[in-house]
N, C-alpha and C positions, 0 to 999 in steps of 0.2 A: 586423629581427633576422636575422643570417646564421648559418650553421652554425658559424662560428668564435666565436660569442658565448661569453664566459667565464661559467661557472656556479660557484656556491659548492659545491665538492666535499665540504665538511664536512656538507652537508645530507643528510637521508635521501632516498631515491628519491621518497617521497610528497611531501616538501617541495619537492624539485627540480621535480617535475611541476607543482605549484601555481605555483612561481615562473616556470616556462617559460610556462604559460598566461597568467599575468598580464603578462609582458613582451612577448608576441606581440601584434601589432596585431589589432584586431577584424576589419579587412578581410581579413587573411591567414587568420585562423581561420575566418571565414565561407566564404571561397573553398575552403579545404581540406575543410571539413565538406560543402560541396556536391559536391566532387569525390568524396569517400568515399561519399557517399550514391548518386551516379549510377553508380559503378563497383563497388559492393560485391559484386554477384553475380559480375562478371567476375573480380575479385580473388580471391574465394573459389575459383572454378574454377581459376585459375592456381596458387594455393597448393596445392590438393588434387592437381592433375595433376603439379605439380613434385615434391611430396613422394613420390608413388607411383613416381617413377623410381628411388627408393632401395628395393631389395628389403626392407631391414630395416623400412622404414616401413609396408609392406603388412601386416605382422603386426598393426599397430595401427589402420590406416586403411581397409583393404580389407574393409569390412563395411557392409552396406546401411544399418543404423541409424546407424552412425558417419558414413557419407557424408552422409546426409540432415541429421543434427544438426550436423555440422561445417560444412556450407554455411550453414545458417541462423545458427548461433552465430558463425561467422566474420564474416558480414555484420553481425550485431548488434554484435559486438566492434568492428569498424571504425567504425561509426556512433557507438558510445558513446565510443570513445577520442578521436575527432576531432570530437565533437559541439560545437555552438556555439549558445548559450552552455553552458558546463559548470555544471550546477546543484549537483552534489554530488561534490567531488573526493575526499572520504574514501571514498565508495561506489565510485568509479572505481578507486582504489588497492586497495580490498578485493577487487574483482573480479579484479584481476591476481593477487593472492595466492591466490584460490580456484582460478584456472586452473592455477597452478603446483602446487597440492596435488593436483588431478585428474591432471596429468601424472605426478606422483610415484606416485600410487596405481596407475596402469596401467603404471608402469615404462617410460614413453616416454623413450628416451635423450635427454639434454639437447642433444647435438649435432644431433639431428633438429629440436628446437625452434628452435635458433638458425639452422639452415639455412632452416627455413620462414619465420622472421622476415626473414631476408636476402632471400629470394625475393619476399616480399610488399612489402618496402620498395622494392626495385628497380622492381617493376611499378607501384607507386603513384606513384613519382617520375616515371615515364614518362608518366603521365596528367596531371600537374600543368600543363605548359605550355599545354594547351588552355584552361585556366581563368584564366591570368594575363594581366593587362593591361600589365604592365611588368616589366623585368628585376629591379628591387628586390623586388617582391612575389614573383617566382619564386624568388629566392635565399632570402628569408625563409621561404617555404613549404617549400623543401627542408630547411632546417635544422630547422624545426618538426616536420615529419614524421619526420625521422631521430631527433631527440632524444626525441620522444614514444614512438616504438616502442622505442628503446633503454631508456628508463626503465621502460616496461611490461614488457619482457623481463627487466630487472634485478629487478623485483618478483617476477615469476614464478619466476626462478631462485633467489632467496633462499627463497621458499616451497618450491620443489622440493627444495632441499638440506635444508631443515629437516625436511620430511616424509619424505624418503628416509632421513635419519639415524634417524628414529623407526621406520621400517619395518625398517631393518637391526637396530636394537636388538630389535624384536619378533621378527624372524627368529632372532636369536641366542638370545633367551629361549626360543623354541619349541624350538630345537635342544637347549638345555640341559635344558629340561623333558623332552623326549623321552628324553634320556639318563637321566633320573631315574625312568623307569618301573621296576616291579619286574622286574628283568632275569632273575631265576631263573625266574619264572613265564612270562615272555614267551619265554625261551629254550626251555623245554620245549614250549610251544605251537607254536613254529615248527619244532622238531625233529619233532613229531608231524605237522604239516602236510606237511613234506617227505617223511616216511616214508609217509604216506597216499598222496601222489601217486606215489611210486616203486612202491608195491604195486599201485596201480590200473594204472599203465603196464605193469608186468610181467604182470599178470593179463590185461590186454587183448591183449598181444602173443601170449600162449599160447592164446588162445581160437580155436577153429576158424573161427568167423564173427566177423570184426572190423568195427568201424566204419570209415568212409572215412578218418578222420584220428585219430591218437592224441591224447590230451589234452596240450596244451603246458604246460610247467612255468611259463612266464611268465603264463599265464592262470589258473593254479591259485591256491588260497588263499595258498600260500607266495609265489608269484610276484608277486601283487598287493601283498601286505604288503611284500615286498622293494623293489619299484619305487617305491611311493608313501610308505612310511614309513621303512624301513631306510636309504634313501639320504639322508634328513634326519638321522636319529638318529646314523648313523655316518659322516657326511660327512667326506671326507678320509682315511678309513681305507684302507690298501692292500688289505685283504681284499675291499672292495666290488668292485673291478675284477675280482678273481679270480672271485667269484661271478657277476658280470654276464657275463663271458666264458664261464664254464662253462654258464650257462643258455642263452646264445645257441648254443653248440656243441651242447647237447642238443636244442634246439628245431629248429635249422636243418640240422644235419648228421646226428646219430645217429638221431633219431626217423624221418625220412624213409627212411633206409637200413634200419632195423629193420622199418619198415612193409612194405617190399618182400619180406621174407623169410617163408617159411612157418614154422609152429610147429615143424616137425621140424628145420629148419635152425638154429633159435635155440639148441638145446641145447649146441652146441659152438662157437657163433659168438663171436668175440672182441669184437664190438660190445657184447654184453651185459656183458662184463667191463669194457669201457671206460665204459659207462653207470654201472655200479655204482661204479667208481673216481671218476668225476666227482661222483657224489652223496655219496660219502664225503668227498671234498675240500670240497664245499660245507658239509657238516655240521661238519667240523673248523674251517673258516674262520668259520663262524657262531658256534661256541663261543668262538673267540678274540675276535670282536667283542663278544660279551656280557660276557665275563669282564673286558674292559678298562674297561668303564664302571662308574661309581659308582651305587649305589642311593640315589637321592635323590628323595623324594616331594614335589614341588611343582608348581604350575601347574595343578592340577585345581580344579574347582569344589568347595568344601568339602562341600556337601550331597550332590550327585548323583555326584561323582567323574568327571563328564564333563570334556572339554577346556574350558579357559577361553576365552571368546570373543575375548580379545585375540590369540589365535593364529590366529583365522579369516582375517585378511588374508594372513598369511604362507602358510598352507596353500593358500588359494584362488588366490593369485597364482602359486604354483608349479604348481598343476594347470592354470591357464590357459596358462602358458608351455609345459607339456607338450602341451596340446591344440594350441597353435599350431605347435609344432615336430615333434611326433610323431603328431598326429592322434587322440589319445585323447579320447573324449567322456566327459563326466561330468555329474552332475545335482546340484542342491541341493534338499533338502526342508526346508521350514519347518513345524514341527509345533507345535500349540497345544492344550493340554488343554481340552476344552469345559467351560464352567460351573465352572471351577476356583475362582472366587471364592466360589461357594456352599459348596464343601467347607470353605474357610477360615472362612466366616461361620457355618456350622451346626455344624461339628465342631471348629473351632479350628485355629490355624496349625500346631500339632504334627502333627495329622492330615494337613494339607496337605503338610507336609514329607515324611511317610511315603509319600504318594501320589507325590510327585515322585521319591523314591528308587526306588520300584518301577517307575515309568514309565521312568526312565532305564535300568534293568536290562532292561526289555522291548525298548527300542529298540536297545541295544547288542547284545543276543542275536539280534536280527532282521536285523542287517546283517552284512557280511563283515569279515574281519580287516583288509583294506586300506582300509576306509571310515573316515570321521572323524565323530565325534559331539560337538557343542558345546552347552553350555548357553548359550542366547542371551540369556536374561533372563526372570525370573519363571517362568512355566510354558511358555515357548517354547524349542524345541530346534531346532538346525540340523544336518542330516545331509548330508554330502558323499559321494555314491556315485561311486566312481572306475570308469572304464572300463565304462560301461553305456550302452546305448541307451535310448530312451524306453520301450520295452516292458518291459525288465528293471527299470528304475527304477520304473515304475508297479506292477509285480508286487511289488517289495520294499515299496513304500509301502502297498499293499493288505494285505500280510501284517502290517505294523505295525498298521494300522487294525483288522484282524480280531482281533489279539491283545488290543488294548485293549478292544474290544467284548466279548470273551469273559472277560476277567479280572475277578476280584474283588480290589479293593485293600484290604489289611488296614490298619486305622487304630488298632489297640490295643483292649484290653479286650474281645476277642472280636468287635469290630465290623468291618464292611467296607462299602465303597461301590463303586458302579459309576462308570466314567468312560470317555468316548469321546474321540476326538481328531480334529481337523481338520488336513488336510495340504495345503500348497501345493507343487507340484512344478514346477521349472523346469530344463529342459535347457540346458547351456551352448551358446549359439548362435554363438560366435565373438567376441562383444563382449569387449574387453580389460579392462573395469572390473569387478572382482568385486562392487562395490556394486550395479551394474546387475542382476547375476544374483540377488542377495539381494532387491532390490526386486521383481523379477518373481515370485520365490517368495512374497514377502510379500503381493503383490496377489492371487496365486492362493489363498493361505491365507485371506485375508479374504473372497474369493469363496466358499470352502467354508463359512466361518462364516455368511455372509449367506444362503446357499442351503439352510440346514438343519442344518449341522454333521454330524460323524461321516461325513465323506466326503473324497475327494481331488479337488482341482481342478488342472488343468494350465495353466501359464502360456501365454498366446498367443504 
C-alpha cells in the first residue's frame, strides 16, 4: 500500500484506522512496529526539543514532571499506535480521544499539537529506510506512518474541540453566575475594602516612623478581589481598564513618591490630592460596574451557598494562566469533615445538613475576599487561595482547622456536636493541568485522614 491509497472518506476516523491496519501488509506493520520500538526514546527527545523552540510551548512543557511523563508517555504512545499486532482497535481510538481531552483541559493550543505531530512524523520517516528491504515496503511504510498519525491527530482534534466547547460553555456559565451575585452587598463590601486601604495608607504616611514600604493597593483585600474575581465578573467592561490603570499608577508612581516625603511635606503636597482623586475615580467606576449588572442568584450549591464545582475548571485554568504569565503563586486546599457519616447516622441527615452549612460559613469567613470556595461533593470542600506562598497557605489552613476544632455545631433542639476537619494542601508547582493539582491535594487530604485526622498534610 502506498501513500496515495484511496480511503473511504465517509468512514469515521476510528473505522478508517481499522481499515488502514487491515489493508497494510503484515510485513510492513511488523517492520514499522520494530522501528518505533527501537527509536521511541530518540523520537520523544526530538519531539520535546523541537516543541520547546516555540516560546508558547514552554508554558505547557517546561516542567520537570511534564518532561518526565511526556517522554515516557510519548514512547508508550508510539509503541501503542504502531504496535503489531493490534489487539484492541477500539481501545487505541479511545486513547487518542483521551489525549485530545487532556490537551483541551490544559488549554494547549491546537496549532502546537499539529506542529508536534508534523515534527514527529518527519523524524520517524527518516528512520524507516534503515529497516526496509525493498522500495515497495519503504513506500508502503511511509504511507502507513503518515496516515496512522493523521488519523490519530484527527481523533485528538475532534475530542479537543468537543472538550474546548464544553470549557467555553462552563467559562461563560461562571461569568454569568458571577454577575448574578448580590451586587448591592458586594458593592458595599468592596467600597469598604477600598476605604479601609486608603485610610491605612494615609495613616501610615503621616506616622513619624514609617515601614520600609507602604501597603500596595494590588495586594490589599480590594486589589486581590479585583484581580481575581472582578476581571471575570465584569469582563469586557470599559471601567475595568480605568481601575487597572489607576491601581498601577497608585502602586508604581504615587506611593513611591509619597514614601520619600516627610509627614510635614505631605500637608500641602499635590500628590495627596492626586491619590484621593484616583481613589474617588476607582470608587465611581466600581459603582458603575455593579449597577450595570443584574441581580440573579444561580450557580451556587443549594445547601451551602458555596460555588458549584462545575466552575472549578474555569477558575483554576484562569489562575494557572495567571501563574504562567504573571508569576502569581496559588494553592489548593481539599477539606473533608472527619467522621461526617457518624453525624448523619446518629443524628440524621437534617443535622448533617446543618453541620455542612455552618462548616461552609466557617471556611468562607476564614479566607480572603479574593479566594474561591467550592463545594466539591458530599462533605468535601475545595478552597483556592490566590497569590499565596506555602507559609501563608499553611497559616490559613491551620486557622480553618483550629476554628473547626473549637466550634460547636448546632443541630437543632438545643443539641450540638463537635467536628474536626482534615486538610490536604497543594501549592501550584507549574503543572499546566488543574486536575493534577486537585489530585495532589486529594492525596495529601487522604494522608491527613490516614495519619489521625484533624490535621493538615502538604502535598509532596
